[in-house]
C-alpha positions in Angstrom: -31.3 -21.8 15.1 -32.1 -20.0 18.4 -29.2 -18.8 20.6 -30.0 -21.3 23.3 -30.0 -24.2 20.8 -26.7 -23.0 19.4 -25.1 -22.9 22.8 -26.5 -26.4 23.6 -25.2 -28.0 20.4 -21.9 -26.2 19.9 -19.1 -27.2 22.2 -16.9 -24.5 20.7 -19.5 -21.8 21.6 -19.7 -23.1 25.1 -16.0 -23.0 25.5 -15.9 -19.5 23.9 -18.5 -18.1 26.2 -16.8 -19.4 29.3 -13.3 -18.3 28.6 -14.4 -15.0 27.1 -16.2 -14.2 30.3 -13.0 -14.9 32.3 -11.0 -12.8 29.8 -13.3 -9.8 30.1 -13.3 -10.1 33.9 -9.5 -10.2 34.2 -9.1 -7.4 31.7 -11.6 -5.2 33.6 -9.8 -5.8 36.9 -6.3 -5.1 35.5 -7.3 -2.0 33.7 -9.2 -0.7 36.7 -6.2 -1.2 39.0 -3.8 0.3 36.6 -6.0 3.3 36.1 -6.4 3.7 39.8 -2.7 3.7 40.6 -1.6 5.6 37.5 -3.7 8.7 38.5 -1.7 9.1 41.7 1.6 8.4 40.0 1.0 11.0 37.3 -0.2 13.6 39.8 2.8 13.1 42.1 5.2 13.2 39.2 3.7 16.4 37.8 3.9 18.0 41.3 7.5 17.0 41.8 8.5 18.2 38.3 6.7 21.5 38.9 8.4 22.0 42.3 11.8 21.3 40.9 11.3 23.5 37.8 10.0 26.4 40.0 12.9 26.1 42.4 15.4 26.1 39.6 13.7 29.2 38.1 13.7 31.0 41.4 17.3 30.1 41.9 18.2 31.4 38.4 16.4 34.7 39.1 18.1 35.1 42.4 21.5 34.5 40.8 20.7 37.1 38.1 19.6 39.7 40.7 22.9 39.1 42.7 24.9 39.8 39.6 22.9 43.0 39.0 23.5 44.1 42.6 27.2 43.4 42.3 27.4 45.4 39.0 25.5 48.3 40.6 27.8 48.4 43.6 30.9 48.4 41.4 29.4 51.2 39.3 28.3 53.0 42.5 24.7 53.2 41.2 21.5 52.5 43.1 19.5 49.4 42.2 15.9 49.1 42.9 14.6 45.5 43.0 10.9 45.4 42.6 8.2 43.2 41.0 8.7 44.8 37.6 12.4 44.2 37.5 12.0 40.6 38.6 9.4 40.1 36.0 11.7 41.4 33.3 14.4 39.0 34.5 11.8 36.2 34.4 10.8 37.1 30.8 14.5 37.1 29.7 15.0 33.6 31.0 12.1 32.3 28.9 11.0 30.2 31.9 7.3 30.6 31.1 7.9 28.7 27.8 9.5 25.9 29.7 6.6 25.8 32.2 4.1 25.7 29.4 5.8 22.7 27.9 5.0 20.9 31.2 1.6 22.4 31.8 -0.1 24.3 28.9 -2.2 26.7 31.0 0.3 27.7 33.7 0.4 31.3 34.8 3.6 32.7 36.4 3.5 35.7 38.7 5.9 37.6 41.0 4.2 38.7 44.3 5.4 40.5 47.4 5.0 38.4 50.4 3.1 41.1 52.2 0.3 40.8 49.6 -0.1 37.1 50.0 -3.0 35.6 52.1 -2.2 34.3 55.5 -2.7 30.6 54.5 -0.1 30.8 51.8 2.8 32.4 53.8 4.2 29.0 54.7 4.6 28.2 51.0 5.9 31.6 50.3 8.7 31.3 52.9 9.7 27.6 52.3 8.3 26.7 48.9 5.3 24.5 48.4 1.9 24.2 46.8 -1.8 24.2 47.7 -5.1 23.5 46.0 -7.5 26.4 45.5 -10.8 26.9 43.7 -10.7 29.8 41.2 -13.8 30.7 39.2 -15.4 27.5 40.2 -12.5 25.4 38.9 -9.9 23.5 40.9 -6.4 24.9 40.6 -2.9 24.2 41.9 -0.9 27.1 43.3 2.9 26.6 43.6 5.1 29.1 45.4 8.8 29.4 45.7 10.7 32.2 47.5 13.3 34.2 45.4 16.4 34.0 47.6 16.3 36.4 50.5 14.2 38.9 48.6 10.7 39.7 49.9 9.2 38.3 46.7 7.7 34.9 45.8 7.5 33.2 42.4 4.0 31.8 42.0 2.8 29.3 39.4 -0.9 28.7 39.0 -2.6 26.2 36.7 -5.9 24.3 36.5 -6.0 20.7 37.7 -7.1 19.7 34.2 -3.5 20.1 33.0 -2.6 17.2 35.2 -5.7 15.2 34.5 -5.2 15.6 30.8 -2.0 13.5 31.2 -4.1 11.0 33.2 -6.6 10.8 30.3 -3.8 10.1 27.9 -2.6 7.4 30.2 -6.1 6.0 30.2 -5.9 5.6 26.5 -2.5 3.9 26.8 -4.0 1.5 29.4 -6.9 0.9 27.1 -4.6 0.1 24.2 -2.6 -2.3 26.4 -5.8 -3.8 27.6 -7.0 -4.5 24.1 -3.6 -6.0 23.3 -3.9 -8.2 26.4 -7.4 -9.3 25.4 -6.2 -10.2 21.9 -3.4 -12.2 23.4 -5.8 -14.1 25.6 -8.1 -14.7 22.7 -5.1 -16.2 20.9 -4.6 -18.5 23.9 -8.3 -19.3 23.7 -8.0 -20.3 20.0 -5.1 -22.6 20.9 -7.2 -24.2 23.7 -10.1 -24.9 21.4 -7.9 -26.4 18.7 -6.2 -28.6 21.3 -9.4 -29.8 23.0 -11.5 -30.5 19.9 -10.2 -34.0 19.5 -13.1 -35.2 17.2 -11.9 -32.9 14.5 -8.5 -34.6 14.4 -10.0 -37.6 12.6 -11.5 -35.3 10.0 -8.2 -33.6 9.6 -6.5 -36.9 8.8 -9.2 -37.7 6.2 -8.8 -34.3 4.7 -5.0 -34.8 4.5 -5.4 -38.1 2.7 -7.7 -36.5 0.2 -5.3 -33.6 -0.3 -2.6 -36.2 -1.1 -4.7 -37.6 -3.9 -6.3 -40.6 -2.1 -9.9 -39.6 -3.1 -11.2 -43.1 -2.1 -10.5 -42.4 1.6 -13.7 -43.5 3.5 -15.6 -40.9 5.4 -18.2 -42.3 7.8 -21.7 -41.0 8.0 -22.7 -39.1 11.1 -25.9 -37.9 12.8 -24.2 -35.1 14.8 -25.7 -31.7 14.3 -22.9 -29.5 15.7 -19.9 -28.1 13.8 -18.1 -31.5 13.7 -21.1 -33.2 12.1 -21.6 -30.5 9.5 -17.9 -30.5 8.7 -17.9 -34.3 8.2 -20.9 -34.1 5.8 -19.3 -31.2 3.9 -16.1 -33.1 3.6 -17.9 -36.1 2.1 -19.6 -33.8 -0.4 -16.3 -32.1 -1.2 -14.7 -35.6 -1.8 -17.2 -36.3 -4.5 -16.8 -32.9 -6.1 -13.0 -33.2 -6.2 -13.2 -36.4 -8.3 -15.0 -34.4 -11.0 -12.6 -31.4 -10.7 -9.6 -33.7 -11.0 -10.9 -35.2 -14.2 -11.6 -31.8 -15.6 -8.2 -30.5 -14.6 -6.5 -33.4 -16.3 -8.2 -32.6 -19.5 -7.1 -29.0 -19.2 -3.6 -30.1 -18.5 -3.5 -32.2 -21.7 -4.7 -29.1 -23.6 -2.0 -26.9 -22.0 0.7 -29.5 -22.8 -0.2 -29.4 -26.5 -0.2 -25.6 -26.5 3.1 -25.6 -24.7 4.6 -27.9 -27.3 3.4 -25.6 -30.1 4.8 -22.6 -28.3 8.2 -24.4 -27.8 8.3 -25.1 -31.5 7.5 -21.5 -32.4 10.1 -20.3 -30.0 12.8 -22.7 -31.5 11.9 -21.4 -35.0 12.2 -17.8 -33.9 15.5 -18.5 -32.1 16.9 -20.0 -35.3 15.8 -17.1 -37.3 17.4 -14.6 -34.9 20.6 -16.6 -34.8 20.7 -16.6 -38.6 20.0 -12.9 -38.7 22.8 -12.3 -36.2 25.3 -14.3 -38.3 24.3 -12.4 -41.4 24.7 -9.0 -39.7 28.1 -10.0 -38.4 29.2 -11.1 -41.8 28.0 -7.9 -43.4 29.9 -5.9 -40.7 33.1 -7.7 -41.5 32.7 -7.2 -45.2 32.2 -3.5 -44.6 35.3 -3.2 -42.5 37.7 -3.5 -45.5 36.1 -0.6 -47.6 35.8 1.5 -44.5 39.5 0.9 -43.6 40.5 1.8 -47.2 38.5 5.0 -47.1 40.1 6.0 -43.7 43.6 5.2 -45.1 43.1 7.2 -48.3 41.5 10.1 -46.4 44.4 10.2 -43.9 46.9 10.1 -46.9 45.2 13.1 -48.5 45.1 15.1 -45.2 48.7 14.3 -44.4 50.4 14.6 -47.9 48.1 17.0 -49.7 50.9 19.4 -50.6 53.1 16.6 -52.0 50.5 14.6 -53.9 50.4 15.0 -57.7 47.2 15.3 -59.7 47.4 11.6 -60.7 47.9 10.5 -57.1 45.0 12.6 -56.0 42.8 11.1 -58.8 43.9 7.6 -57.8 43.0 8.2 -54.1 39.6 9.7 -55.1 38.9 6.8 -57.3 39.7 4.4 -54.4 37.5 6.3 -52.1 34.6 6.3 -54.6 35.0 2.5 -55.2 35.1 1.7 -51.5 32.0 3.9 -50.9 30.2 2.1 -53.7 31.1 -1.2 -52.1 29.7 0.0 -48.8 26.5 1.3 -50.5 26.1 -2.1 -52.2 26.4 -3.9 -48.9 23.9 -1.6 -47.3 21.4 -2.0 -50.1 21.7 -5.8 -49.7 21.2 -5.5 -45.9 18.1 -3.3 -46.4 16.5 -5.6 -49.0 17.3 -8.8 -47.0 18.0 -8.0 -43.3 17.9 -11.7 -42.3 20.3 -12.9 -45.1 17.9 -15.3 -46.6 
């Protein structure tokens, strides 16, 4: 069947195409708007976070330098504060690691304000950022003054560090978009089921057949769409089910006979096991008396060995031997006939 004929003869296909087009349009608009606004949100958030982190780092360096100055004054020693010393303080604070957790390619530097270009003096004095092209690539340059010292803490990183977050957000938005589309497709399925009223009659007929009423009438149809094919298939299935039910009943009779035979065999095996259990219990009780006599005579020999005469010892040995023979006789009987038949 050609696609045009399929669309013409299938109501479900027509409904699917119409609602699917609407779903795709809405999804495209939503994802586009979210992606548009999320880029600015991520960029502003990254800039604010970098500014705050850079300010905190500069403040920490300034506090450390103040402590060093106070210690030098108390010890009456000169203290030279230069780029190398500030860099050592920066390395000890492990601030670069913290920055790289935010932006993986950030580079920190300590610069004297006199060496900065004229367009960056405002950021060096008050703190701020600017965009700059370095080696043909767009970069962000953040600057923060270190207290009252003539030095500035500079953080430089490529714009791709921020856009990488934006790309991750795009994947998140894509995932949400797919989830939204799937949800809308679920609503589409519900709408199709609700509006395909002609299929309700066929569902009632199928329910009657499932309940065992195989003589339920199914009218003939000339429709060529899904409903017509389903109606014809249901009529064919009704005829096939009658034959399957007959075959199943025959198999059920066979299974019932086999089940009865298995039940009889199980009853016989249970009776045999019960008889065997009673025999073993009886043998155990019969062995208890000889074992008790052996234990009693053995205890007597161990306890009164020094006071027993030869006759007493012989009597006890004879009793032990007789009891042992009784036990051996019972064990032989148990080995030869474990079930007690």
